[in-house]
Every structure is written in structure tokens, then in C-alpha cells.
C-alpha positions in Angstrom: 0.0 0.0 -0.1 1.2 3.5 -0.9 -0.4 6.0 1.5 -0.8 9.6 0.0 -2.0 12.2 2.7 -3.9 15.0 1.4 -2.6 18.3 2.1 -6.0 20.0 1.6 -7.1 18.6 5.0 -3.8 19.5 6.6 -3.8 23.0 6.0 -0.3 25.1 5.5 0.3 26.2 9.4 3.3 24.3 10.6 3.8 22.8 7.2 7.3 21.7 7.6 6.5 20.0 11.0 3.5 18.3 9.3 5.7 17.1 6.3 8.3 15.8 8.6 5.5 13.7 10.6 4.1 12.2 7.3 7.6 11.1 6.1 8.7 9.6 9.6 5.3 7.8 9.9 6.4 6.0 6.3 3.7 7.7 3.9 5.2 7.7 0.6 3.2 10.4 -1.3 1.9 13.8 -0.5 -1.6 14.2 -2.3 -2.1 17.9 -3.5 -5.6 18.9 -4.6 -5.9 21.9 -6.9 -9.5 23.1 -7.1 -10.6 25.8 -9.4 -14.3 26.7 -8.0 -15.6 25.7 -11.4 -15.1 21.8 -11.8 -15.8 21.5 -8.1 -17.2 24.1 -5.7 -14.0 24.9 -3.7 -10.7 26.8 -4.4 -7.4 25.7 -3.6 -3.7 26.0 -4.5 -1.7 27.1 -7.5 1.7 25.9 -9.0 3.5 28.0 -6.5 2.8 25.5 -3.5 3.9 22.6 -5.3 7.1 24.5 -6.3 7.6 25.3 -2.5 6.6 21.9 -1.5 9.2 20.5 -3.9 11.9 22.5 -1.7 10.7 21.2 1.6 10.1 17.2 1.2 11.3 14.3 -0.6 7.6 12.9 -0.7 6.2 12.3 -4.1 4.2 15.2 -5.2 1.0 13.5 -6.2 -1.0 16.4 -7.7 -4.8 15.9 -8.2 -6.2 18.4 -10.6 -9.9 19.0 -9.9 -10.0 21.8 -12.7 -11.9 22.5 -15.8 -9.7 22.2 -19.2 -6.6 20.9 -17.2 -4.7 21.0 -20.5 -4.3 24.8 -20.2 -2.2 24.6 -17.1 -0.7 20.8 -16.3 2.4 22.2 -17.8 2.7 24.8 -15.1 2.5 22.2 -12.5 4.8 19.8 -14.0 7.5 22.6 -14.2 6.8 23.6 -10.6 8.1 20.1 -9.5 4.9 17.6 -9.6 5.8 14.1 -9.9 2.3 12.8 -10.6 0.0 14.8 -12.5 -3.7 13.4 -12.4 -6.6 14.9 -14.3 -10.3 14.1 -14.6 -11.7 12.6 -17.6 -14.8 14.6 -17.1 -12.9 17.9 -17.1 -11.4 17.9 -20.7 -12.3 17.2 -24.1 -8.6 16.6 -25.2 -7.5 13.9 -22.7 -5.1 12.5 -25.3 -3.4 15.8 -25.8 -3.3 16.4 -21.9 -1.7 13.1 -21.3 0.8 13.8 -23.8 1.5 17.4 -22.4 2.3 15.6 -18.8 4.3 13.3 -20.6 6.4 15.7 -22.4 7.3 17.5 -19.0 8.4 14.2 -17.8 6.0 13.8 -15.0 3.8 10.5 -14.3 0.3 10.6 -15.6 -2.9 10.0 -13.9 -6.4 9.9 -15.0 -9.2 10.0 -12.6 -13.1 9.2 -12.8 -16.0 10.4 -10.6 -18.4 7.9 -9.0 -20.9 8.0 -12.0 -18.3 7.6 -14.7 -18.1 4.4 -16.0 -14.4 2.4 -16.4 -15.1 2.0 -20.2 -14.6 5.8 -21.2 -10.9 5.6 -20.2 -10.1 2.3 -21.4 -8.7 3.6 -24.6 -5.9 5.4 -22.5 -5.1 3.2 -19.8 -1.9 1.9 -21.7 -0.5 5.5 -21.7 -1.1 6.3 -17.8 0.8 5.5 -14.6 -2.3 5.6 -12.6 -5.9 5.7 -12.4 -7.9 7.4 -9.5 -11.2 6.1 -8.8 -13.2 8.7 -6.7 -15.0 7.2 -4.0 -17.2 10.0 -3.1 -18.3 12.9 -5.5 -15.3 15.3 -5.5 -15.2 18.7 -4.0 -18.0 18.2 -1.4 -17.2 17.3 2.3 -19.3 15.1 4.7 -20.0 12.1 2.0 -19.7 8.5 2.9 -17.4 6.1 0.7 -20.0 5.2 -2.3 -19.8 1.3 -2.0 -20.5 0.7 -6.1 -17.2 2.1 -6.7 -15.3 -0.7 -5.4 -16.6 -2.6 -8.5 -14.8 -0.2 -10.7 -11.7 -1.2 -8.9 -12.4 -4.5 -9.4 -13.0 -3.9 -13.2 -9.7 -1.9 -13.6 -7.6 -4.9 -12.1 -9.4 -7.1 -14.7 -8.5 -4.8 -17.5 -5.0 -4.3 -16.1 -4.2 -8.1 -15.9 -5.9 -9.1 -19.3 -3.9 -6.4 -21.2 -0.7 -6.9 -19.1 -0.8 -3.2 -18.1 0.9 -1.7 -15.2 -1.0 1.3 -13.9 -1.4 1.8 -10.0 -5.1 2.1 -8.8 -5.6 4.9 -6.6 -8.7 5.9 -4.3 -9.9 9.1 -2.9 -12.9 10.1 -0.9 -13.5 9.4 2.8 -11.0 6.5 3.1 -10.1 5.8 6.8 -8.6 2.8 8.6 -12.3 1.6 9.2 -12.9 1.1 5.5 -9.6 1.1 3.8 -9.7 -2.8 3.8 -12.7 -2.8 1.5 -10.6 -0.8 -1.2 -7.7 -2.7 -0.6 -9.3 -6.0 -1.0 -11.0 -4.6 -4.3 -7.5 -3.9 -5.5 -6.6 -0.4 -5.0 -2.8 0.0 -4.0 -2.6 3.9 -3.5 -4.9 5.2 -0.8 -5.6 9.0 -0.5 -6.9 10.1 2.8 -7.6 13.6 4.3 -9.7 13.4 7.4 -8.5 9.8 8.3 -5.0 11.3 9.0 -5.6 15.1 9.7 -7.8 15.1 12.8 -7.6 15.4 16.6 -5.2 12.6 16.8 -1.4 12.5 16.0 -0.6 12.2 12.2 1.8 9.5 13.0 -0.6 7.6 15.0 -3.1 7.7 12.4 -0.9 6.8 9.5 0.2 3.8 11.6 -3.5 2.7 11.7 -3.5 2.5 8.2 -0.5 0.3 7.9 -1.8 -1.9 10.7 -4.7 -2.7 8.7 -2.4 -3.9 5.8 -0.6 -6.3 7.9 
């Protein structure tokens, strides 16, 4: 399991200490949500935060772009230091071009699908991506529970990957906690994004350890 704590839930106060805690606890990625207040009803970071983070941590910067027309700005995030750039199928009419743009800047490529989007629409590009992100809640809206039907999409992706001998990771994002992470792991996901499951009233290291205990 690769754990990708979500910076959006952590906030930026005491950021260096937060990053240090994440690294010490054994998480490998840092999930950086980019929200444009159009594709989703929230607004967050720009390329500068990625550039600053690159100087502060050795964590893999896992940039999730919940923005319309991501083809217009993926280059900026790649140049800022993003290691993985994930774009939504629903947000662009030019998915193939957007994938090419990310690759051109030597970042890994992810494609995301919302809970109502079927796997079949991204099947033509699966050979070109490093990661598929299955949203387990509707993006940009807090307070939702994990949508259990999304587990079937994880299983479908595993079947396609095996049948076609592909090698993409399967990431999940959306109210993943130590209490339900076993369900997505059993379905076949291997990259776990968590915000509230890691950044809450309990110590970060303790929360991360709970995730890894489930995997044992």
C-alpha cells in the first residue's frame, strides 16, 4: 500500500512539521488537490505551492487536478515539480493531448473518474497512464460516505490490467479511513488518499500507523 495524505485537509500552518511527521510515519506520497471553484465548488492551491513543497520534502508530489480544461495548466504544475499529475476524464475534451502534455514534461500521468463515470470511457488510454484514480465520493463536497459501488470499478480495472498486461496503479480518494480502507485494498486499490483519516484530533503518526496496521 502507498499512502498519500491529502494536504488540503492538513492546511499550511506548521507545514514543515506536518511534512516531517508524514515522512517519519512512512507515507510515501503527498496528495495535493488543485481546485478551481468551477469543476468543483472549492478553491485551493496554484503551482507555487507545488514549487515550495518540492524544496521542503522528498515525498512524491501527487497532484490531483480537479479543474476544468486542465490541458491549459498542466505544464505549469509539471514545471513546478509535480511528480504525478492526475486529470479528470470529465474535465477535458482533449484527454489524449493532456496526457501527452504531462508526459512531455516528464511527470507521471494519472486519469481520474468520478463515481458516476464508467471505466469503459478511459479504457482507450489505460496503456498511456501510470495511475487511475477512482473517486469514492463526489469530488469537492465534504461530509460524504464512501460509495460502495465504486469498489466494482476498482475490480474492473484490475481485470483489464491483468488481461492487457498493463502496469498502472489504482488510487482511491474520498472518505478513506482505517475503518474502511480494507474494503478498497481487497478490491485491488494500492494507492490510498486520505485527508480526514490522517489529519484530525489525533497525532498524524498515530493515524498513519493505523492504516498500515490494516495491511498487515
